[in-house]
C-alpha positions in Angstrom: 48.0 50.9 14.8 49.9 53.2 12.2 48.5 54.4 8.9 50.0 56.4 6.2 47.9 59.4 5.1 46.5 58.1 1.9 45.2 54.8 3.8 44.0 56.9 6.6 42.3 59.6 4.1 40.4 56.5 3.0 39.0 54.8 6.4 38.8 57.1 8.4 35.7 56.0 9.8 37.3 52.3 10.5 39.7 55.0 12.1 37.8 57.0 14.4 36.2 53.8 15.9 39.2 51.9 16.7 40.2 55.4 18.2 37.0 55.4 19.8 37.6 51.6 20.9 40.7 53.0 22.6 43.3 52.0 20.2 46.5 53.9 19.6 45.7 55.2 16.1 48.9 57.1 14.2 48.9 59.1 10.7 51.8 59.0 9.5 53.2 61.1 6.3 55.7 59.4 3.7 56.4 56.5 6.9 57.1 59.4 9.5 54.5 59.4 12.0 53.0 62.9 12.1 49.3 62.6 14.3 47.8 60.7 16.6 43.7 60.3 16.6 42.4 60.3 19.8 39.3 60.4 21.7 38.1 63.4 23.0 37.0 63.8 26.5 34.0 64.6 27.7 33.7 67.8 29.9 34.7 67.1 33.7 31.6 69.4 35.1 28.5 70.3 33.1 27.6 74.1 33.4 23.6 74.8 34.9 22.5 77.7 34.7 20.7 79.0 37.7 23.5 77.6 40.1 24.3 81.1 42.4 20.9 81.7 42.2 20.5 79.8 45.3 23.6 82.0 46.9 22.5 84.9 49.6 22.5 88.0 47.9 25.3 90.3 48.5 25.5 93.1 51.3 24.8 96.3 50.8 28.2 97.4 51.9 30.2 94.5 49.9 32.1 97.3 48.1 33.3 99.9 50.6 35.6 101.7 51.0 36.0 100.2 54.9 35.4 96.5 53.6 38.2 96.7 50.9 40.9 97.8 53.9 39.6 95.0 56.1 40.3 92.3 53.1 43.5 93.9 52.1 44.7 94.2 56.1 43.6 90.0 56.0 45.6 89.4 52.9 48.7 91.2 53.3 49.0 90.8 57.2 48.9 94.1 57.8 48.3 97.9 56.9 48.8 98.9 53.3 51.8 101.1 52.7 
């Protein structure tokens, strides 16, 4: 459905309901389509506070130079030049 700006202003509730029902709603300015009214999707995954609480604590030497060197070796395939 395509409606002009003035009609859209007067019938916004009806147009929103049409968009929520899956109808393609286009708002035009002087007969030229300018915007499309679409339903906003829900977030894909709701964030949960404390989701990482069950993870084991990091080891005390997680940021030691030897650990960092070992990670760099793994990522680069050898020694760092």
